[in-house]
ROFI-388824 format. One record per residue (C-alpha): residue in one letter; z, y, x; residue number from 1. Coordinates in nm, 2 decimals, decimal comma, padded with zeros to 4 digits. Each point is the difference from the previous one (the first is absolute). Example, Ala and Ser with C-alpha at 12.3 -4.5 7.8 and 13.67 -1.06 7.14 Angstrom:
# residues 2
{rest=A&pz=00,78&py=-00,45&px=01,23&nr=1}
{rest=S&pz=-00,07&py=00,34&px=00,14&nr=2}
# end
This chain:
# residues 278
{rest=M&pz=-02,88&py=-00,76&px=-00,76&nr=1}
{rest=P&pz=00,07&py=-00,13&px=-00,34&nr=2}
{rest=V&pz=-00,11&py=00,19&px=-00,32&nr=3}
{rest=Q&pz=00,21&py=00,31&px=-00,06&nr=4}
{rest=V&pz=00,13&py=00,03&px=-00,38&nr=5}
{rest=I&pz=00,07&py=00,36&px=-00,10&nr=6}
{rest=T&pz=00,12&py=00,13&px=-00,32&nr=7}
{rest=D&pz=00,14&py=00,33&px=-00,13&nr=8}
{rest=S&pz=00,37&py=00,11&px=-00,10&nr=9}
{rest=T&pz=-00,05&py=-00,08&px=-00,36&nr=10}
{rest=A&pz=00,03&py=-00,36&px=00,07&nr=11}
{rest=D&pz=00,39&py=00,07&px=00,03&nr=12}
{rest=L&pz=00,03&py=-00,28&px=00,25&nr=13}
{rest=P&pz=00,34&py=-00,01&px=00,20&nr=14}
{rest=P&pz=-00,07&py=00,14&px=00,32&nr=15}
{rest=D&pz=00,15&py=-00,28&px=00,19&nr=16}
{rest=L&pz=-00,19&py=-00,25&px=-00,17&nr=17}
{rest=A&pz=-00,32&py=00,21&px=00,06&nr=18}
{rest=R&pz=00,07&py=00,01&px=00,37&nr=19}
{rest=S&pz=00,06&py=-00,39&px=00,04&nr=20}
{rest=L&pz=-00,35&py=-00,06&px=-00,16&nr=21}
{rest=G&pz=-00,16&py=00,25&px=00,21&nr=22}
{rest=I&pz=-00,13&py=00,20&px=-00,32&nr=23}
{rest=A&pz=-00,08&py=00,36&px=00,07&nr=24}
{rest=V&pz=00,11&py=00,24&px=-00,27&nr=25}
{rest=V&pz=-00,20&py=00,35&px=-00,07&nr=26}
{rest=P&pz=00,24&py=00,24&px=-00,16&nr=27}
{rest=L&pz=-00,10&py=00,19&px=-00,30&nr=28}
{rest=T&pz=00,12&py=00,37&px=-00,04&nr=29}
{rest=V&pz=00,30&py=00,17&px=-00,21&nr=30}
{rest=H&pz=00,01&py=00,36&px=-00,05&nr=31}
{rest=F&pz=00,33&py=00,19&px=-00,11&nr=32}
{rest=G&pz=-00,15&py=00,34&px=-00,05&nr=33}
{rest=T&pz=-00,12&py=00,11&px=00,36&nr=34}
{rest=E&pz=00,20&py=-00,30&px=00,17&nr=35}
{rest=T&pz=-00,21&py=-00,30&px=00,08&nr=36}
{rest=F&pz=00,14&py=-00,34&px=00,08&nr=37}
{rest=L&pz=-00,15&py=-00,33&px=00,11&nr=38}
{rest=D&pz=00,08&py=-00,29&px=-00,24&nr=39}
{rest=G&pz=00,26&py=-00,21&px=00,16&nr=40}
{rest=V&pz=-00,04&py=00,16&px=00,33&nr=41}
{rest=T&pz=00,14&py=00,36&px=-00,02&nr=42}
{rest=I&pz=00,17&py=-00,03&px=-00,34&nr=43}
{rest=T&pz=00,21&py=-00,32&px=-00,10&nr=44}
{rest=P&pz=00,04&py=-00,14&px=-00,36&nr=45}
{rest=D&pz=00,35&py=00,11&px=-00,01&nr=46}
{rest=A&pz=-00,07&py=00,35&px=00,10&nr=47}
{rest=F&pz=-00,31&py=00,02&px=-00,21&nr=48}
{rest=Y&pz=00,18&py=-00,12&px=-00,34&nr=49}
{rest=T&pz=00,30&py=00,24&px=00,07&nr=50}
{rest=R&pz=-00,24&py=00,31&px=00,04&nr=51}
{rest=L&pz=-00,22&py=-00,13&px=-00,32&nr=52}
{rest=Q&pz=00,29&py=00,04&px=-00,20&nr=53}
{rest=Q&pz=00,11&py=00,34&px=00,12&nr=54}
{rest=E&pz=-00,35&py=00,18&px=00,00&nr=55}
{rest=R&pz=-00,12&py=00,17&px=-00,32&nr=56}
{rest=T&pz=-00,34&py=-00,05&px=00,09&nr=57}
{rest=L&pz=-00,15&py=-00,35&px=00,07&nr=58}
{rest=P&pz=-00,16&py=-00,08&px=00,35&nr=59}
{rest=K&pz=-00,36&py=-00,05&px=00,07&nr=60}
{rest=T&pz=-00,16&py=-00,30&px=00,16&nr=61}
{rest=T&pz=-00,31&py=-00,03&px=00,22&nr=62}
{rest=Q&pz=-00,21&py=-00,28&px=00,12&nr=63}
{rest=P&pz=-00,04&py=-00,04&px=00,39&nr=64}
{rest=S&pz=-00,31&py=00,18&px=00,15&nr=65}
{rest=I&pz=-00,30&py=-00,16&px=00,12&nr=66}
{rest=G&pz=00,12&py=00,12&px=00,34&nr=67}
{rest=T&pz=00,34&py=-00,17&px=-00,02&nr=68}
{rest=F&pz=-00,19&py=-00,33&px=-00,09&nr=69}
{rest=L&pz=-00,25&py=00,04&px=00,30&nr=70}
{rest=E&pz=00,30&py=00,04&px=00,22&nr=71}
{rest=F&pz=00,16&py=-00,33&px=-00,12&nr=72}
{rest=Y&pz=-00,34&py=-00,17&px=00,01&nr=73}
{rest=R&pz=-00,05&py=00,10&px=00,36&nr=74}
{rest=R&pz=00,32&py=-00,11&px=00,10&nr=75}
{rest=C&pz=-00,08&py=-00,33&px=-00,13&nr=76}
{rest=A&pz=-00,34&py=-00,03&px=00,16&nr=77}
{rest=N&pz=00,04&py=-00,27&px=00,24&nr=78}
{rest=S&pz=00,09&py=-00,24&px=-00,28&nr=79}
{rest=D&pz=-00,22&py=-00,27&px=-00,13&nr=80}
{rest=G&pz=-00,02&py=00,20&px=-00,32&nr=81}
{rest=I&pz=00,18&py=00,24&px=-00,24&nr=82}
{rest=L&pz=00,09&py=-00,09&px=-00,34&nr=83}
{rest=S&pz=00,14&py=00,34&px=-00,19&nr=84}
{rest=L&pz=00,14&py=-00,09&px=-00,34&nr=85}
{rest=H&pz=00,09&py=00,28&px=-00,23&nr=86}
{rest=I&pz=00,13&py=00,13&px=-00,32&nr=87}
{rest=S&pz=-00,21&py=00,01&px=-00,32&nr=88}
{rest=S&pz=-00,26&py=00,24&px=00,05&nr=89}
{rest=K&pz=00,06&py=00,09&px=-00,37&nr=90}
{rest=V&pz=00,32&py=00,14&px=00,07&nr=91}
{rest=S&pz=-00,05&py=00,14&px=00,35&nr=92}
{rest=G&pz=-00,27&py=00,15&px=00,25&nr=93}
{rest=T&pz=00,11&py=-00,23&px=00,29&nr=94}
{rest=Y&pz=-00,25&py=-00,28&px=-00,03&nr=95}
{rest=N&pz=-00,27&py=00,28&px=00,00&nr=96}
{rest=S&pz=00,14&py=00,15&px=00,32&nr=97}
{rest=A&pz=00,03&py=-00,33&px=00,16&nr=98}
{rest=S&pz=-00,35&py=-00,12&px=-00,09&nr=99}
{rest=Q&pz=-00,17&py=00,35&px=00,14&nr=100}
{rest=A&pz=00,21&py=-00,05&px=00,34&nr=101}
{rest=A&pz=-00,15&py=-00,35&px=00,01&nr=102}
{rest=Q&pz=-00,32&py=00,12&px=-00,07&nr=103}
{rest=Q&pz=00,03&py=00,25&px=00,28&nr=104}
{rest=L&pz=00,07&py=-00,26&px=00,23&nr=105}
{rest=A&pz=-00,29&py=-00,27&px=-00,09&nr=106}
{rest=G&pz=-00,14&py=-00,18&px=00,28&nr=107}
{rest=G&pz=00,35&py=-00,03&px=00,20&nr=108}
{rest=C&pz=00,29&py=-00,21&px=-00,07&nr=109}
{rest=P&pz=-00,07&py=-00,17&px=-00,37&nr=110}
{rest=I&pz=00,19&py=00,16&px=-00,26&nr=111}
{rest=V&pz=00,04&py=-00,14&px=-00,37&nr=112}
{rest=V&pz=00,15&py=00,23&px=-00,25&nr=113}
{rest=V&pz=00,13&py=-00,15&px=-00,33&nr=114}
{rest=D&pz=00,08&py=00,19&px=-00,32&nr=115}
{rest=T&pz=00,28&py=-00,27&px=-00,11&nr=116}
{rest=L&pz=00,06&py=00,20&px=-00,36&nr=117}
{rest=Q&pz=00,36&py=-00,06&px=00,07&nr=118}
{rest=A&pz=00,30&py=00,22&px=00,08&nr=119}
{rest=S&pz=00,35&py=-00,02&px=00,17&nr=120}
{rest=L&pz=00,12&py=-00,34&px=00,10&nr=121}
{rest=A&pz=-00,28&py=-00,19&px=-00,22&nr=122}
{rest=L&pz=-00,21&py=00,17&px=00,27&nr=123}
{rest=G&pz=00,25&py=-00,09&px=00,25&nr=124}
{rest=L&pz=-00,04&py=-00,39&px=-00,09&nr=125}
{rest=V&pz=-00,36&py=00,03&px=00,06&nr=126}
{rest=V&pz=00,06&py=00,15&px=00,35&nr=127}
{rest=L&pz=00,26&py=-00,27&px=00,07&nr=128}
{rest=A&pz=-00,25&py=-00,29&px=-00,11&nr=129}
{rest=A&pz=-00,27&py=00,15&px=00,24&nr=130}
{rest=A&pz=00,23&py=00,07&px=00,28&nr=131}
{rest=R&pz=00,14&py=-00,35&px=00,01&nr=132}
{rest=A&pz=-00,33&py=-00,14&px=-00,02&nr=133}
{rest=V&pz=-00,09&py=00,19&px=00,31&nr=134}
{rest=Q&pz=00,30&py=-00,13&px=00,17&nr=135}
{rest=A&pz=-00,13&py=-00,35&px=-00,08&nr=136}
{rest=G&pz=-00,30&py=00,07&px=00,16&nr=137}
{rest=A&pz=-00,24&py=00,16&px=-00,28&nr=138}
{rest=T&pz=-00,32&py=00,19&px=00,08&nr=139}
{rest=L&pz=-00,07&py=00,33&px=-00,16&nr=140}
{rest=S&pz=-00,22&py=-00,17&px=-00,27&nr=141}
{rest=E&pz=00,27&py=-00,26&px=-00,06&nr=142}
{rest=A&pz=00,28&py=00,25&px=-00,03&nr=143}
{rest=E&pz=-00,22&py=00,23&px=-00,22&nr=144}
{rest=E&pz=-00,04&py=-00,29&px=-00,25&nr=145}
{rest=V&pz=00,35&py=-00,09&px=00,01&nr=146}
{rest=A&pz=00,08&py=00,38&px=-00,11&nr=147}
{rest=R&pz=-00,24&py=-00,01&px=-00,26&nr=148}
{rest=R&pz=00,11&py=-00,32&px=-00,14&nr=149}
{rest=T&pz=00,38&py=00,11&px=00,00&nr=150}
{rest=A&pz=-00,09&py=00,34&px=-00,15&nr=151}
{rest=R&pz=-00,17&py=-00,19&px=-00,29&nr=152}
{rest=R&pz=00,34&py=-00,19&px=-00,04&nr=153}
{rest=C&pz=00,25&py=00,27&px=00,03&nr=154}
{rest=H&pz=00,14&py=00,18&px=-00,28&nr=155}
{rest=L&pz=00,26&py=00,32&px=-00,01&nr=156}
{rest=F&pz=00,25&py=00,04&px=-00,28&nr=157}
{rest=G&pz=00,26&py=00,31&px=-00,02&nr=158}
{rest=V&pz=00,24&py=00,17&px=-00,22&nr=159}
{rest=L&pz=00,03&py=00,37&px=00,02&nr=160}
{rest=D&pz=00,29&py=00,22&px=-00,10&nr=161}
{rest=T&pz=-00,25&py=00,26&px=-00,11&nr=162}
{rest=L&pz=-00,39&py=00,05&px=00,01&nr=163}
{rest=D&pz=00,05&py=00,36&px=00,06&nr=164}
{rest=Y&pz=-00,09&py=-00,04&px=00,38&nr=165}
{rest=L&pz=-00,32&py=-00,20&px=-00,07&nr=166}
{rest=E&pz=-00,10&py=00,24&px=-00,26&nr=167}
{rest=T&pz=00,07&py=00,31&px=00,23&nr=168}
{rest=G&pz=-00,17&py=-00,16&px=00,30&nr=169}
{rest=G&pz=-00,29&py=-00,08&px=-00,21&nr=170}
{rest=R&pz=-00,02&py=-00,37&px=00,10&nr=171}
{rest=I&pz=00,10&py=-00,11&px=-00,37&nr=172}
{rest=G&pz=-00,31&py=-00,16&px=-00,07&nr=173}
{rest=R&pz=-00,01&py=-00,22&px=-00,33&nr=174}
{rest=A&pz=00,40&py=00,01&px=00,01&nr=175}
{rest=A&pz=-00,06&py=00,35&px=-00,18&nr=176}
{rest=A&pz=00,02&py=-00,22&px=-00,33&nr=177}
{rest=F&pz=00,39&py=-00,01&px=00,06&nr=178}
{rest=L&pz=00,00&py=00,37&px=00,01&nr=179}
{rest=G&pz=00,22&py=00,13&px=-00,30&nr=180}
{rest=S&pz=00,18&py=-00,32&px=-00,06&nr=181}
{rest=V&pz=00,37&py=00,02&px=-00,14&nr=182}
{rest=L&pz=00,25&py=00,15&px=00,22&nr=183}
{rest=Q&pz=00,16&py=-00,27&px=00,24&nr=184}
{rest=V&pz=-00,26&py=-00,25&px=-00,03&nr=185}
{rest=K&pz=-00,07&py=-00,18&px=00,34&nr=186}
{rest=P&pz=-00,36&py=-00,03&px=00,08&nr=187}
{rest=I&pz=-00,13&py=-00,34&px=00,19&nr=188}
{rest=L&pz=-00,32&py=00,06&px=00,15&nr=189}
{rest=T&pz=-00,24&py=-00,20&px=00,23&nr=190}
{rest=L&pz=-00,31&py=00,06&px=00,19&nr=191}
{rest=R&pz=-00,33&py=-00,11&px=-00,19&nr=192}
{rest=D&pz=-00,35&py=00,06&px=00,18&nr=193}
{rest=G&pz=00,21&py=00,20&px=00,27&nr=194}
{rest=E&pz=00,18&py=00,24&px=-00,25&nr=195}
{rest=A&pz=00,31&py=00,06&px=-00,17&nr=196}
{rest=Y&pz=-00,03&py=-00,19&px=-00,32&nr=197}
{rest=P&pz=00,28&py=00,00&px=-00,30&nr=198}
{rest=L&pz=00,14&py=-00,37&px=-00,04&nr=199}
{rest=E&pz=00,28&py=00,06&px=-00,26&nr=200}
{rest=R&pz=00,29&py=00,22&px=-00,07&nr=201}
{rest=V&pz=00,36&py=-00,12&px=-00,06&nr=202}
{rest=R&pz=00,30&py=00,16&px=-00,10&nr=203}
{rest=T&pz=00,24&py=-00,02&px=00,28&nr=204}
{rest=R&pz=00,00&py=-00,02&px=00,39&nr=205}
{rest=R&pz=00,18&py=-00,34&px=-00,05&nr=206}
{rest=R&pz=-00,28&py=-00,14&px=-00,21&nr=207}
{rest=A&pz=-00,26&py=00,14&px=00,23&nr=208}
{rest=V&pz=00,14&py=-00,18&px=00,29&nr=209}
{rest=E&pz=00,02&py=-00,32&px=-00,21&nr=210}
{rest=R&pz=-00,34&py=00,03&px=-00,06&nr=211}
{rest=L&pz=-00,10&py=00,01&px=00,36&nr=212}
{rest=V&pz=00,16&py=-00,31&px=00,04&nr=213}
{rest=E&pz=-00,16&py=-00,15&px=-00,29&nr=214}
{rest=I&pz=-00,35&py=00,11&px=00,12&nr=215}
{rest=T&pz=00,06&py=-00,13&px=00,35&nr=216}
{rest=R&pz=00,09&py=-00,36&px=-00,13&nr=217}
{rest=Q&pz=-00,32&py=00,01&px=-00,23&nr=218}
{rest=H&pz=-00,21&py=00,04&px=00,34&nr=219}
{rest=A&pz=00,17&py=-00,28&px=00,19&nr=220}
{rest=P&pz=-00,07&py=-00,19&px=00,20&nr=221}
{rest=L&pz=-00,04&py=00,27&px=00,27&nr=222}
{rest=A&pz=-00,11&py=00,04&px=00,36&nr=223}
{rest=Q&pz=00,18&py=00,34&px=00,07&nr=224}
{rest=L&pz=00,26&py=00,19&px=-00,19&nr=225}
{rest=A&pz=00,12&py=00,36&px=00,07&nr=226}
{rest=V&pz=00,27&py=00,23&px=-00,16&nr=227}
{rest=A&pz=-00,05&py=00,38&px=00,05&nr=228}
{rest=Y&pz=00,21&py=00,30&px=-00,09&nr=229}
{rest=S&pz=00,05&py=00,38&px=00,03&nr=230}
{rest=T&pz=00,38&py=00,07&px=-00,03&nr=231}
{rest=T&pz=00,18&py=-00,30&px=-00,12&nr=232}
{rest=P&pz=00,04&py=-00,26&px=00,25&nr=233}
{rest=E&pz=00,30&py=-00,17&px=-00,16&nr=234}
{rest=E&pz=-00,22&py=-00,06&px=-00,28&nr=235}
{rest=A&pz=-00,30&py=-00,11&px=00,19&nr=236}
{rest=Q&pz=00,22&py=-00,26&px=00,19&nr=237}
{rest=H&pz=00,15&py=-00,12&px=-00,32&nr=238}
{rest=L&pz=-00,38&py=-00,05&px=-00,12&nr=239}
{rest=A&pz=-00,11&py=-00,19&px=00,30&nr=240}
{rest=E&pz=00,28&py=-00,21&px=-00,04&nr=241}
{rest=R&pz=-00,08&py=-00,09&px=-00,35&nr=242}
{rest=L&pz=-00,38&py=-00,06&px=00,11&nr=243}
{rest=Q&pz=00,10&py=-00,26&px=00,27&nr=244}
{rest=P&pz=-00,06&py=-00,30&px=-00,23&nr=245}
{rest=F&pz=-00,37&py=00,11&px=-00,02&nr=246}
{rest=A&pz=-00,03&py=00,10&px=00,35&nr=247}
{rest=P&pz=-00,20&py=-00,18&px=00,29&nr=248}
{rest=P&pz=00,15&py=-00,16&px=00,26&nr=249}
{rest=Q&pz=00,01&py=00,32&px=00,20&nr=250}
{rest=G&pz=00,21&py=00,16&px=-00,26&nr=251}
{rest=V&pz=-00,02&py=00,36&px=-00,17&nr=252}
{rest=L&pz=-00,09&py=00,30&px=00,23&nr=253}
{rest=L&pz=00,18&py=00,29&px=-00,07&nr=254}
{rest=G&pz=-00,18&py=00,36&px=00,04&nr=255}
{rest=R&pz=00,04&py=00,36&px=-00,08&nr=256}
{rest=F&pz=-00,25&py=00,24&px=-00,18&nr=257}
{rest=G&pz=-00,07&py=00,25&px=00,29&nr=258}
{rest=A&pz=-00,02&py=00,37&px=-00,05&nr=259}
{rest=V&pz=-00,40&py=-00,01&px=-00,09&nr=260}
{rest=L&pz=00,05&py=-00,24&px=-00,30&nr=261}
{rest=G&pz=00,35&py=00,13&px=-00,06&nr=262}
{rest=T&pz=-00,16&py=00,34&px=-00,08&nr=263}
{rest=Y&pz=-00,18&py=-00,16&px=-00,32&nr=264}
{rest=L&pz=00,25&py=-00,28&px=-00,10&nr=265}
{rest=G&pz=00,33&py=00,21&px=00,05&nr=266}
{rest=P&pz=00,38&py=-00,09&px=00,03&nr=267}
{rest=G&pz=00,09&py=-00,32&px=-00,18&nr=268}
{rest=A&pz=-00,33&py=-00,18&px=00,02&nr=269}
{rest=L&pz=00,01&py=-00,39&px=00,06&nr=270}
{rest=G&pz=-00,27&py=-00,24&px=00,06&nr=271}
{rest=V&pz=-00,12&py=-00,35&px=00,05&nr=272}
{rest=A&pz=-00,31&py=-00,08&px=00,21&nr=273}
{rest=L&pz=-00,11&py=-00,37&px=00,01&nr=274}
{rest=E&pz=-00,30&py=-00,21&px=00,10&nr=275}
{rest=R&pz=-00,06&py=-00,29&px=-00,21&nr=276}
{rest=A&pz=-00,05&py=-00,34&px=00,18&nr=277}
{rest=E&pz=-00,35&py=-00,14&px=00,01&nr=278}
# end
């Protein structure tokens, strides 16, 4: 069997696309009080964001257990190898769980676990590149090199309505520099060295979206391009249309922040993930 590519639910890949490329997705967990849900499996984004805006207490999230990864890895044991690509270890313990599971299975099917230092669709673009390489016949080491090279060329930029969710969830990182800023200023963040990093502040939502367009143009030419949103699908579709002139031949991928990342980004989050062309 060919190499099996595995990722986690924070890659925010559209399920049909992941299935079409044979990508296995390990779900993280979201907890509303005593209720537990598997990201993208037992709770949909629509249901999650509706509840997020109704609850007084924010949900908690947890990484997949070592046992969950063992289950996924054993299921793929007949493949030529397993390439496990995950969210930045600086914002989640998912990579650590995956690594420990792989160590327990050492000596069997070869498993390579990669900390991409990415999240959301920036991680998704890394996974897509690796999966397409496998479809084209890449070996485990070749697919790993594609993933690592792609991860170095990927960037994630996003505008949030508020930093409250990041702060409360303990994932704010260097974006804490924006706390206490003028009311209604819209923060634009990126990932730098695997954690949230403050890029700039703008006065209005409209200007924030304009900056996402400008930033995308500045990074062209592009090998991959995607737009992600939490609760504003029409705005995301409009942004994708505006980014079309900078898109590679396959166009702009449209995805949605799932329940785990939505816990920290909140309603109104809008992002652009891109891979610079070589």
